[in-house]
VOPAGU-2260 file (C-alpha; in pm, 1 decimal, decimal comma):
REM VOPAGU-2260
SITE   aa  ch    i         X         Y         Z
SITE  UNK   A    0   14230,9   10793,8    6569,2
SITE  UNK   A    1   14178,9   10586,8    6864,3
SITE  UNK   A    2   14349,1   10246,0    6880,2
SITE  UNK   A    3   14484,2   10003,3    7126,9
SITE  UNK   A    4   14336,7    9865,6    7436,8
SITE  UNK   A    5   14400,8    9942,6    7790,7
SITE  UNK   A    6   14293,8    9773,9    8119,3
SITE  UNK   A    7   14140,0   10029,2    8361,3
SITE  UNK   A    8   13930,9   10023,6    8697,2
SITE  UNK   A    9   13621,5   10182,0    8757,3
SITE  UNK   A   10   13611,9   10405,6    9098,9
SITE  UNK   A   11   13344,3   10332,6    9365,7
SITE  UNK   A   12   13145,0   10578,0    9217,7
SITE  UNK   A   13   13140,9   10419,5    8858,7
SITE  UNK   A   14   13399,0   10698,9    8712,9
SITE  UNK   A   15   13682,2   10627,0    8468,9
SITE  UNK   A   16   13973,5   10803,6    8439,6
SITE  UNK   A   17   14032,8   10834,0    8060,9
SITE  UNK   A   18   14426,2   10796,4    7972,7
SITE  UNK   A   19   14564,0   11145,7    7929,0
SITE  UNK   A   20   14689,1   11041,3    7583,8
SITE  UNK   A   21   14346,8   11018,6    7432,8
SITE  UNK   A   22   14132,6   11307,4    7646,0
SITE  UNK   A   23   14231,8   11607,6    7389,5
SITE  UNK   A   24   14108,7   11418,4    7090,7
SITE  UNK   A   25   13772,6   11263,3    7287,1
SITE  UNK   A   26   13713,7   11581,6    7421,9
SITE  UNK   A   27   13816,7   11857,5    7214,2
SITE  UNK   A   28   13762,4   12221,0    7398,1
SITE  UNK   A   29   13605,3   12086,0    7697,3
SITE  UNK   A   30   13305,1   11931,7    7472,0
SITE  UNK   A   31   13145,3   11649,2    7653,9
SITE  UNK   A   32   13154,5   11284,1    7507,8
SITE  UNK   A   33   12922,0   11029,5    7454,8
SITE  UNK   A   34   12866,3   10681,3    7634,3
SITE  UNK   A   35   12573,2   10455,0    7481,9
SITE  UNK   A   36   12524,3   10090,2    7462,3
SITE  UNK   A   37   12607,0    9821,5    7200,8
SITE  UNK   A   38   12431,6    9549,9    7117,2
SITE  UNK   A   39   12718,8    9322,4    7187,0
SITE  UNK   A   40   12682,2    9430,8    7570,9
SITE  UNK   A   41   12979,2    9679,8    7543,1
SITE  UNK   A   42   12952,8   10057,0    7592,4
SITE  UNK   A   43   13075,6   10304,7    7315,5
SITE  UNK   A   44   13230,3   10619,2    7379,8
SITE  UNK   A   45   13212,0   10881,3    7124,9
SITE  UNK   A   46   13336,1   11194,3    7103,7
SITE  UNK   A   47   13019,1   11421,7    7060,3
SITE  UNK   A   48   13088,3   11559,8    6729,5
SITE  UNK   A   49   13113,3   11172,1    6575,2
SITE  UNK   A   50   12828,0   11077,3    6780,1
SITE  UNK   A   51   12583,5   11345,4    6629,2
SITE  UNK   A   52   12558,7   11240,1    6295,0
SITE  UNK   A   53   12509,9   10880,6    6376,3
SITE  UNK   A   54   12234,0   10951,9    6626,4
SITE  UNK   A   55   12063,2   11178,1    6371,7
SITE  UNK   A   56   12111,3   10860,9    6155,1
SITE  UNK   A   57   11960,6   10597,6    6377,6
SITE  UNK   A   58   11696,2   10858,5    6486,3
SITE  UNK   A   59   11583,2   10875,7    6121,5
SITE  UNK   A   60   11503,1   10510,7    6089,5
SITE  UNK   A   61   11163,6   10343,6    6077,0
SITE  UNK   A   62   11004,7   10359,4    6411,9
SITE  UNK   A   63   10731,9   10093,5    6345,3
SITE  UNK   A   64   10988,1    9824,7    6267,7
SITE  UNK   A   65   11048,8    9624,7    6536,3
SITE  UNK   A   66   11441,3    9572,5    6500,0
SITE  UNK   A   67   11503,2    9950,4    6405,3
SITE  UNK   A   68   11292,7    9990,1    6723,8
SITE  UNK   A   69   11454,1    9809,5    6937,7
SITE  UNK   A   70   11838,3    9927,9    6811,5
SITE  UNK   A   71   11675,7   10265,9    6853,3
SITE  UNK   A   72   11576,7   10262,7    7169,5
SITE  UNK   A   73   11940,8   10086,0    7267,2
SITE  UNK   A   74   12142,5   10336,4    7094,1
SITE  UNK   A   75   11963,4   10634,7    7164,9
SITE  UNK   A   76   11804,0   10545,4    7482,0
SITE  UNK   A   77   12136,2   10456,9    7671,4
SITE  UNK   A   78   12329,3   10797,4    7537,3
SITE  UNK   A   79   12445,1   11013,9    7787,9
SITE  UNK   A   80   12619,7   11330,1    7725,2
SITE  UNK   A   81   12942,9   11329,1    8023,2
SITE  UNK   A   82   13211,7   11591,8    8075,5
SITE  UNK   A   83   13511,1   11505,5    8201,9
SITE  UNK   A   84   13543,6   11604,8    8570,1
SITE  UNK   A   85   13916,3   11811,9    8678,3
SITE  UNK   A   86   14087,0   11451,9    8705,2
SITE  UNK   A   87   14025,9   11350,7    8376,7
SITE  UNK   A   88   13732,0   11110,9    8507,1
SITE  UNK   A   89   13377,7   11039,5    8306,1
SITE  UNK   A   90   13097,5   10861,5    8520,2
SITE  UNK   A   91   12967,8   10579,3    8345,9
SITE  UNK   A   92   12608,6   10610,1    8436,1
SITE  UNK   A   93   12453,6   10295,2    8629,9
SITE  UNK   A   94   12218,3   10204,1    8366,6
SITE  UNK   A   95   12529,1   10193,4    8117,9
SITE  UNK   A   96   12726,1    9995,9    8390,1
SITE  UNK   A   97   12468,2    9684,8    8444,4
SITE  UNK   A   98   12365,2    9691,3    8044,2
SITE  UNK   A   99   12738,2    9603,0    7980,1
SITE  UNK   A  100   12807,8    9396,4    8322,9
SITE  UNK   A  101   13112,7    9624,9    8434,5
SITE  UNK   A  102   13217,2    9609,3    8721,8
SITE  UNK   A  103   13593,0    9744,9    8862,9
SITE  UNK   A  104   13829,2    9597,4    8603,6
SITE  UNK   A  105   13730,6    9723,9    8248,9
SITE  UNK   A  106   13887,0    9747,7    7909,1
SITE  UNK   A  107   13876,3   10038,6    7711,3
SITE  UNK   A  108   13963,5    9970,0    7301,7
SITE  UNK   A  109   14017,6   10200,9    7041,2
SITE  UNK   A  110   13801,5   10152,1    6725,6
SITE  UNK   A  111   13923,8   10424,3    6528,2
SITE  UNK   A  112   13679,4   10703,9    6544,0
SITE  UNK   A  113   13567,7   10577,6    6939,8
SITE  UNK   A  114   13611,0   10357,3    7164,6
SITE  UNK   A  115   13411,8   10054,1    7321,0
SITE  UNK   A  116   13453,3    9991,3    7722,5
SITE  UNK   A  117   13404,7    9631,5    7809,7
SITE  UNK   A  118   13364,3    9466,1    8092,9
SITE  UNK   A  119   13687,0    9208,0    8200,2
SITE  UNK   A  120   13462,8    8915,7    8122,7
SITE  UNK   A  121   13331,3    9073,9    7801,2
SITE  UNK   A  122   13664,5    9123,6    7667,9
SITE  UNK   A  123   13806,6    8765,5    7732,9
SITE  UNK   A  124   13488,0    8620,4    7591,6
SITE  UNK   A  125   13634,2    8904,1    7271,5
SITE  UNK   A  126   13979,0    8743,7    7276,0
SITE  UNK   A  127   13857,3    8388,9    7244,5
SITE  UNK   A  128   13640,6    8484,2    6964,6
SITE  UNK   A  129   13919,4    8622,5    6791,6
SITE  UNK   A  130   14150,2    8314,6    6844,6
SITE  UNK   A  131   13839,2    8094,1    6704,5
SITE  UNK   A  132   13828,5    8343,7    6413,4
SITE  UNK   A  133   14197,9    8273,9    6341,0
SITE  UNK   A  134   14153,6    7889,5    6236,1
SITE  UNK   A  135   13858,7    7970,0    6020,8
SITE  UNK   A  136   13787,9    8159,1    5716,8
SITE  UNK   A  137   13817,5    8552,5    5729,5
SITE  UNK   A  138   13512,8    8780,8    5726,2
SITE  UNK   A  139   13443,6    8926,2    5369,3
SITE  UNK   A  140   13665,6    9212,7    5291,3
SITE  UNK   A  141   13928,9    9093,8    5499,4
SITE  UNK   A  142   14089,4    8842,4    5279,4
SITE  UNK   A  143   14369,8    9080,6    5083,1
SITE  UNK   A  144   14459,2    9257,6    5374,8
SITE  UNK   A  145   14868,0    9260,3    5416,9
SITE  UNK   A  146   14960,5    9272,3    5771,9
């Protein structure tokens, strides 16, 4: 279960050091992880075993439907299998960094089965959107959640 938000830095080569506490779960037995684009202009970081069934679901969507085809191009087209290097870093492809607007400062945000990787500016916009939600009605399904 991946949770929490961590402010991290990309190095000059576009590599991200995965926090040590998440490495074993993200890349069990040295398996690759998968980095792909999300429509909200962030990246998704999955253990390969978790990504594979999602990829199969996306690939099975109709290719002639414009919306489905666009999502397939995004999710599968950007998907990159990457391995951690000896220092626990993963390379984030230049095309993926460009899609998400990633610069040096990034945010790795746990989402249970995977992480989202946000630019600093993108994460700040998400924070503002969360604050705006607190002033209005909760999304469906959250009304009865006790915290």
